Structure formats: structure tokens, C-alpha cells
ROMARGU-448881 format. One record per residue: x, y, z negated of N, C-alpha, C in turn; residue number from 1. Coordinates in steps of 0.001 Angstrom, whole numbers, plus 500000, padded with zeros to 6 digits. Last residue first. Layout:
% residues N
<n_c1:X	n_c2:Y	n_c3:Z	ca_c1:X	ca_c2:Y	ca_c3:Z	c_c1:X	c_c2:Y	c_c3:Z	n:NUM>
...
This chain:
% residues 96
<n_c1:150688	n_c2:887375	n_c3:488272	ca_c1:150032	ca_c2:888421	ca_c3:489092	c_c1:148660	c_c2:888036	c_c3:489493	n:96>
<n_c1:151857	n_c2:885184	n_c3:487156	ca_c1:150998	ca_c2:885985	ca_c3:486296	c_c1:150222	c_c2:887042	c_c3:487086	n:95>
<n_c1:153567	n_c2:884249	n_c3:489068	ca_c1:152342	ca_c2:883472	ca_c3:488815	c_c1:151364	c_c2:884269	c_c3:487966	n:94>
<n_c1:155659	n_c2:886033	n_c3:488875	ca_c1:154843	ca_c2:886049	ca_c3:490098	c_c1:153530	c_c2:885296	c_c3:489885	n:93>
<n_c1:156766	n_c2:885253	n_c3:486436	ca_c1:156177	ca_c2:886584	ca_c3:486570	c_c1:155266	c_c2:886674	c_c3:487798	n:92>
<n_c1:157731	n_c2:882728	n_c3:487123	ca_c1:156702	ca_c2:882863	ca_c3:486077	c_c1:155991	c_c2:884211	c_c3:486191	n:91>
<n_c1:159667	n_c2:883452	n_c3:489051	ca_c1:158536	ca_c2:882605	ca_c3:489429	c_c1:157399	c_c2:882710	c_c3:488410	n:90>
<n_c1:161432	n_c2:884875	n_c3:487415	ca_c1:160741	ca_c2:885562	ca_c3:488521	c_c1:159505	c_c2:884771	c_c3:488935	n:89>
<n_c1:162367	n_c2:882810	n_c3:485781	ca_c1:161650	ca_c2:883945	ca_c3:485185	c_c1:160849	c_c2:884695	c_c3:486245	n:88>
<n_c1:163665	n_c2:881250	n_c3:487687	ca_c1:162527	ca_c2:880696	ca_c3:486942	c_c1:161696	c_c2:881812	c_c3:486314	n:87>
<n_c1:165684	n_c2:883014	n_c3:488466	ca_c1:164688	ca_c2:882584	ca_c3:489450	c_c1:163458	c_c2:882008	c_c3:488750	n:86>
<n_c1:167192	n_c2:883138	n_c3:486104	ca_c1:166500	ca_c2:884332	ca_c3:486595	c_c1:165403	c_c2:883967	c_c3:487594	n:85>
<n_c1:168182	n_c2:880523	n_c3:486080	ca_c1:167325	ca_c2:880994	ca_c3:484979	c_c1:166542	c_c2:882229	c_c3:485403	n:84>
<n_c1:169753	n_c2:880567	n_c3:488401	ca_c1:168607	ca_c2:879650	ca_c3:488316	c_c1:167635	c_c2:880100	c_c3:487219	n:83>
<n_c1:171686	n_c2:882411	n_c3:487609	ca_c1:170801	ca_c2:882739	ca_c3:488729	c_c1:169560	c_c2:881848	c_c3:488704	n:82>
<n_c1:172933	n_c2:880946	n_c3:485569	ca_c1:172354	ca_c2:882268	ca_c3:485296	c_c1:171327	c_c2:882634	c_c3:486365	n:81>
<n_c1:173826	n_c2:878722	n_c3:486998	ca_c1:172795	ca_c2:878525	ca_c3:485968	c_c1:172146	c_c2:879856	c_c3:485575	n:80>
<n_c1:175749	n_c2:879943	n_c3:488582	ca_c1:174577	ca_c2:879331	ca_c3:489216	c_c1:173466	c_c2:879141	c_c3:488194	n:79>
<n_c1:176750	n_c2:883009	n_c3:486929	ca_c1:176931	ca_c2:881616	ca_c3:487330	c_c1:175668	c_c2:881115	c_c3:488018	n:78>
<n_c1:177690	n_c2:886368	n_c3:487759	ca_c1:176730	ca_c2:885389	ca_c3:487242	c_c1:177000	c_c2:883985	c_c3:487793	n:77>
<n_c1:180705	n_c2:887831	n_c3:486824	ca_c1:179930	ca_c2:887314	ca_c3:487955	c_c1:178968	c_c2:886255	c_c3:487424	n:76>
<n_c1:182564	n_c2:889183	n_c3:485136	ca_c1:181132	ca_c2:889227	ca_c3:484881	c_c1:180278	c_c2:888844	c_c3:486095	n:75>
<n_c1:185161	n_c2:888915	n_c3:485122	ca_c1:184654	ca_c2:889910	ca_c3:486069	c_c1:183133	c_c2:889961	c_c3:486050	n:74>
<n_c1:185370	n_c2:886905	n_c3:483184	ca_c1:185978	ca_c2:888209	ca_c3:482929	c_c1:185442	c_c2:889282	c_c3:483866	n:73>
<n_c1:184136	n_c2:884721	n_c3:484432	ca_c1:183556	ca_c2:885289	ca_c3:483216	c_c1:184084	c_c2:886698	c_c3:482948	n:72>
<n_c1:185937	n_c2:884268	n_c3:486495	ca_c1:184563	ca_c2:884646	ca_c3:486817	c_c1:183865	c_c2:885256	c_c3:485604	n:71>
<n_c1:188171	n_c2:883505	n_c3:484953	ca_c1:188228	ca_c2:884704	ca_c3:485805	c_c1:186821	c_c2:885182	c_c3:486125	n:70>
<n_c1:187225	n_c2:881131	n_c3:483756	ca_c1:187647	ca_c2:882268	ca_c3:482933	c_c1:187658	c_c2:883560	c_c3:483732	n:69>
<n_c1:186784	n_c2:879532	n_c3:486033	ca_c1:185659	ca_c2:879862	ca_c3:485159	c_c1:186001	c_c2:881090	c_c3:484298	n:68>
<n_c1:189441	n_c2:879349	n_c3:486932	ca_c1:188417	ca_c2:879967	ca_c3:487778	c_c1:187222	c_c2:880401	c_c3:486938	n:67>
<n_c1:190583	n_c2:877946	n_c3:484811	ca_c1:191061	ca_c2:879284	ca_c3:485139	c_c1:190032	c_c2:880030	c_c3:485972	n:66>
<n_c1:189187	n_c2:875511	n_c3:484960	ca_c1:189102	ca_c2:876341	ca_c3:483757	c_c1:189523	c_c2:877784	c_c3:484036	n:65>
<n_c1:189980	n_c2:874672	n_c3:487550	ca_c1:188564	ca_c2:874844	ca_c3:487218	c_c1:188403	c_c2:875765	c_c3:486002	n:64>
<n_c1:192750	n_c2:874487	n_c3:487251	ca_c1:192184	ca_c2:875429	ca_c3:488217	c_c1:190719	c_c2:875707	c_c3:487898	n:63>
<n_c1:192891	n_c2:872450	n_c3:485294	ca_c1:193478	ca_c2:873773	ca_c3:485041	c_c1:192865	c_c2:874817	c_c3:485963	n:62>
<n_c1:191654	n_c2:870329	n_c3:486666	ca_c1:191079	ca_c2:870815	ca_c3:485406	c_c1:191603	c_c2:872220	c_c3:485100	n:61>
<n_c1:193413	n_c2:869989	n_c3:488820	ca_c1:192008	ca_c2:870337	ca_c3:489068	c_c1:191370	c_c2:870930	c_c3:487818	n:60>
<n_c1:195707	n_c2:869203	n_c3:487412	ca_c1:195704	ca_c2:870473	ca_c3:488149	c_c1:194284	c_c2:870924	c_c3:488432	n:59>
<n_c1:194883	n_c2:866714	n_c3:486447	ca_c1:195282	ca_c2:867771	ca_c3:485516	c_c1:195226	c_c2:869139	c_c3:486190	n:58>
<n_c1:194462	n_c2:865356	n_c3:488854	ca_c1:193331	ca_c2:865560	ca_c3:487933	c_c1:193648	c_c2:866678	c_c3:486938	n:57>
<n_c1:197088	n_c2:865324	n_c3:489855	ca_c1:196036	ca_c2:866026	ca_c3:490594	c_c1:194844	c_c2:866329	c_c3:489684	n:56>
<n_c1:198294	n_c2:863690	n_c3:487974	ca_c1:198734	ca_c2:865080	ca_c3:488120	c_c1:197676	c_c2:865898	c_c3:488831	n:55>
<n_c1:196986	n_c2:861269	n_c3:488487	ca_c1:196867	ca_c2:861915	ca_c3:487175	c_c1:197229	c_c2:863394	c_c3:487249	n:54>
<n_c1:197865	n_c2:860804	n_c3:491104	ca_c1:196433	ca_c2:860936	ca_c3:490833	c_c1:196209	c_c2:861647	c_c3:489502	n:53>
<n_c1:200621	n_c2:860547	n_c3:490699	ca_c1:200108	ca_c2:861601	ca_c3:491571	c_c1:198630	c_c2:861867	c_c3:491324	n:52>
<n_c1:200612	n_c2:858260	n_c3:489104	ca_c1:201117	ca_c2:859517	ca_c3:488541	c_c1:200619	c_c2:860698	c_c3:489379	n:51>
<n_c1:199658	n_c2:856417	n_c3:490982	ca_c1:198882	ca_c2:856695	ca_c3:489767	c_c1:199306	c_c2:858019	c_c3:489146	n:50>
<n_c1:201785	n_c2:856445	n_c3:492809	ca_c1:200455	ca_c2:856885	ca_c3:493232	c_c1:199564	c_c2:857222	c_c3:492029	n:49>
<n_c1:203800	n_c2:855384	n_c3:491168	ca_c1:203972	ca_c2:856707	ca_c3:491768	c_c1:202620	c_c2:857279	c_c3:492200	n:48>
<n_c1:202808	n_c2:852849	n_c3:490635	ca_c1:202989	ca_c2:853802	ca_c3:489544	c_c1:203120	c_c2:855229	c_c3:490067	n:47>
<n_c1:202892	n_c2:851760	n_c3:493251	ca_c1:201624	ca_c2:851841	ca_c3:492520	c_c1:201729	c_c2:852882	c_c3:491397	n:46>
<n_c1:205634	n_c2:851844	n_c3:493749	ca_c1:204726	ca_c2:852616	ca_c3:494610	c_c1:203400	c_c2:852826	c_c3:493879	n:45>
<n_c1:206462	n_c2:850016	n_c3:491796	ca_c1:206927	ca_c2:851396	ca_c3:491729	c_c1:206035	c_c2:852307	c_c3:492571	n:44>
<n_c1:205321	n_c2:847652	n_c3:492699	ca_c1:204888	ca_c2:848202	ca_c3:491409	c_c1:205290	c_c2:849667	c_c3:491284	n:43>
<n_c1:206756	n_c2:847298	n_c3:495148	ca_c1:205291	ca_c2:847461	ca_c3:495130	c_c1:204774	c_c2:848099	c_c3:493829	n:42>
<n_c1:209600	n_c2:847228	n_c3:494196	ca_c1:209062	ca_c2:848246	ca_c3:495091	c_c1:207539	c_c2:848383	c_c3:495035	n:41>
<n_c1:210902	n_c2:845315	n_c3:492834	ca_c1:210083	ca_c2:846237	ca_c3:492039	c_c1:209353	c_c2:847275	c_c3:492899	n:40>
<n_c1:212476	n_c2:844035	n_c3:494688	ca_c1:211368	ca_c2:843276	ca_c3:494100	c_c1:210417	c_c2:844167	c_c3:493299	n:39>
<n_c1:214427	n_c2:845983	n_c3:495202	ca_c1:213461	ca_c2:845645	ca_c3:496253	c_c1:212243	c_c2:844922	c_c3:495667	n:38>
<n_c1:215009	n_c2:848325	n_c3:492577	ca_c1:215197	ca_c2:846986	ca_c3:493137	c_c1:214081	c_c2:846695	c_c3:494137	n:37>
<n_c1:216148	n_c2:851595	n_c3:492958	ca_c1:215001	ca_c2:850746	ca_c3:492666	c_c1:215254	c_c2:849394	c_c3:493332	n:36>
<n_c1:218533	n_c2:852636	n_c3:493726	ca_c1:217971	ca_c2:853140	ca_c3:492467	c_c1:216742	c_c2:852351	c_c3:492030	n:35>
<n_c1:219710	n_c2:852172	n_c3:496149	ca_c1:220000	ca_c2:851258	ca_c3:495056	c_c1:219446	c_c2:851697	c_c3:493714	n:34>
<n_c1:219026	n_c2:853523	n_c3:498353	ca_c1:220068	ca_c2:854146	ca_c3:497523	c_c1:220434	c_c2:853279	c_c3:496318	n:33>
<n_c1:216957	n_c2:851931	n_c3:499258	ca_c1:218172	ca_c2:852043	ca_c3:500072	c_c1:219330	c_c2:852614	c_c3:499270	n:32>
<n_c1:215095	n_c2:852488	n_c3:497245	ca_c1:215606	ca_c2:851121	ca_c3:497387	c_c1:216918	c_c2:851159	c_c3:498169	n:31>
<n_c1:214578	n_c2:855167	n_c3:497797	ca_c1:215173	ca_c2:854807	ca_c3:496507	c_c1:215756	c_c2:853399	c_c3:496537	n:30>
<n_c1:213394	n_c2:854925	n_c3:500307	ca_c1:214646	ca_c2:855666	ca_c3:500169	c_c1:215351	c_c2:855315	c_c3:498864	n:29>
<n_c1:211092	n_c2:853524	n_c3:499526	ca_c1:212042	ca_c2:852927	ca_c3:500482	c_c1:213401	c_c2:853605	c_c3:500377	n:28>
<n_c1:209854	n_c2:855475	n_c3:497971	ca_c1:210389	ca_c2:854286	ca_c3:497309	c_c1:211365	c_c2:853556	c_c3:498236	n:27>
<n_c1:209133	n_c2:857275	n_c3:499999	ca_c1:209978	ca_c2:857720	ca_c3:498888	c_c1:210644	c_c2:856515	c_c3:498225	n:26>
<n_c1:207476	n_c2:855642	n_c3:501566	ca_c1:208700	ca_c2:856210	ca_c3:502139	c_c1:209673	c_c2:856655	c_c3:501050	n:25>
<n_c1:205402	n_c2:855129	n_c3:499745	ca_c1:206221	ca_c2:854020	ca_c3:500234	c_c1:207529	c_c2:854525	c_c3:500835	n:24>
<n_c1:204366	n_c2:857714	n_c3:499494	ca_c1:204927	ca_c2:857043	ca_c3:498323	c_c1:205837	c_c2:855895	c_c3:498756	n:23>
<n_c1:203426	n_c2:858119	n_c3:502095	ca_c1:204487	ca_c2:858974	ca_c3:501559	c_c1:205172	c_c2:858313	c_c3:500373	n:22>
<n_c1:201454	n_c2:856090	n_c3:502164	ca_c1:202568	ca_c2:856074	ca_c3:503123	c_c1:203739	c_c2:856921	c_c3:502616	n:21>
<n_c1:199683	n_c2:856913	n_c3:500230	ca_c1:200397	ca_c2:855651	ca_c3:500034	c_c1:201622	c_c2:855601	c_c3:500950	n:20>
<n_c1:200072	n_c2:860436	n_c3:499575	ca_c1:199467	ca_c2:859296	ca_c3:500256	c_c1:200294	c_c2:858051	c_c3:499986	n:19>
<n_c1:199476	n_c2:862819	n_c3:497359	ca_c1:200500	ca_c2:861839	ca_c3:497687	c_c1:199811	c_c2:860640	c_c3:498305	n:18>
<n_c1:198933	n_c2:866251	n_c3:497047	ca_c1:198398	ca_c2:864956	ca_c3:497448	c_c1:199536	c_c2:864030	c_c3:497858	n:17>
<n_c1:199749	n_c2:868752	n_c3:496567	ca_c1:200102	ca_c2:867753	ca_c3:495569	c_c1:199614	c_c2:866354	c_c3:495925	n:16>
<n_c1:198736	n_c2:870252	n_c3:498595	ca_c1:200183	ca_c2:870262	ca_c3:498435	c_c1:200637	c_c2:869184	c_c3:497454	n:15>
<n_c1:196065	n_c2:870050	n_c3:498119	ca_c1:196632	ca_c2:869321	ca_c3:499250	c_c1:198141	c_c2:869232	c_c3:499161	n:14>
<n_c1:195503	n_c2:871854	n_c3:496178	ca_c1:195715	ca_c2:870477	ca_c3:495760	c_c1:196288	c_c2:869631	c_c3:496883	n:13>
<n_c1:195147	n_c2:874130	n_c3:497756	ca_c1:196212	ca_c2:874072	ca_c3:496754	c_c1:196529	c_c2:872660	c_c3:496336	n:12>
<n_c1:192944	n_c2:873388	n_c3:499268	ca_c1:194203	ca_c2:873742	ca_c3:499928	c_c1:195363	c_c2:873643	c_c3:498958	n:11>
<n_c1:191016	n_c2:873007	n_c3:497266	ca_c1:191424	ca_c2:871898	ca_c3:498126	c_c1:192754	c_c2:872170	c_c3:498808	n:10>
<n_c1:190844	n_c2:875612	n_c3:496247	ca_c1:191230	ca_c2:874511	ca_c3:495382	c_c1:191744	c_c2:873343	c_c3:496216	n:9>
<n_c1:189909	n_c2:876965	n_c3:498486	ca_c1:191204	ca_c2:877335	ca_c3:497914	c_c1:191736	c_c2:876211	c_c3:497025	n:8>
<n_c1:187436	n_c2:875714	n_c3:498797	ca_c1:188442	ca_c2:875612	ca_c3:499867	c_c1:189826	c_c2:875949	c_c3:499340	n:7>
<n_c1:186191	n_c2:876470	n_c3:496377	ca_c1:186420	ca_c2:875053	ca_c3:496665	c_c1:187487	c_c2:874877	c_c3:497753	n:6>
<n_c1:186069	n_c2:879223	n_c3:496782	ca_c1:186853	ca_c2:878693	ca_c3:495668	c_c1:187172	c_c2:877224	c_c3:495903	n:5>
<n_c1:184311	n_c2:879314	n_c3:498956	ca_c1:185666	ca_c2:879860	ca_c3:499076	c_c1:186565	c_c2:879277	c_c3:498000	n:4>
<n_c1:181999	n_c2:878291	n_c3:497819	ca_c1:182655	ca_c2:877575	ca_c3:498912	c_c1:184087	c_c2:878022	c_c3:499105	n:3>
<n_c1:181417	n_c2:880342	n_c3:495976	ca_c1:181713	ca_c2:878998	ca_c3:495495	c_c1:182440	c_c2:878186	c_c3:496567	n:2>
<n_c1:180814	n_c2:882503	n_c3:497596	ca_c1:182012	ca_c2:882572	ca_c3:496783	c_c1:182417	c_c2:881172	c_c3:496316	n:1>
């Protein structure tokens, strides 16, 4: 289930991924339209990429929190729950 969630997260975040090439193309279009000065182009690309990175981090946090909430609501044990049970089983087996 964890792998499935990670794949879904990656697929969803892929839609928000902004590569340097895409950012440069967007800024090139803005320069052509006169909305960004040619001299400001490198800084504008840098800011655009930073904003994309920040947005991605925010989305990851939202998805992570939502996933945790859903798993808690459907009462699916977490990895730490399973690890704790495994330790208890190991202790019980040693007592035999």
C-alpha cells in the first residue's frame, strides 16, 4: 500500500513539476510579449523555479497529512504499529 501511495503522490506532483527548460520557455514568451525585460530574464527564471519548488513542498505536505488522516480513519496500522507488534512477538517467542 505504501508503494502505491508513493506512486500516486509522484504522479500527482509530476503535474506541478517545473523544469528549468519549461521555466525558460515561459519567460522567453514573457520577454517576447514585453512583460519581462531581457536583462531580468535569468532572475525571473530563478524565481519561477523557486516558486515551483515551494509549491511542490506545500503540496507534498498536504498530501502526506491527508494520506495519514485517511489511513487513521480507516484504521490501517502504520509501520511503527507493525514494528511494535513484531517486537512483542519476538519477546514472546524467546520466552518459549
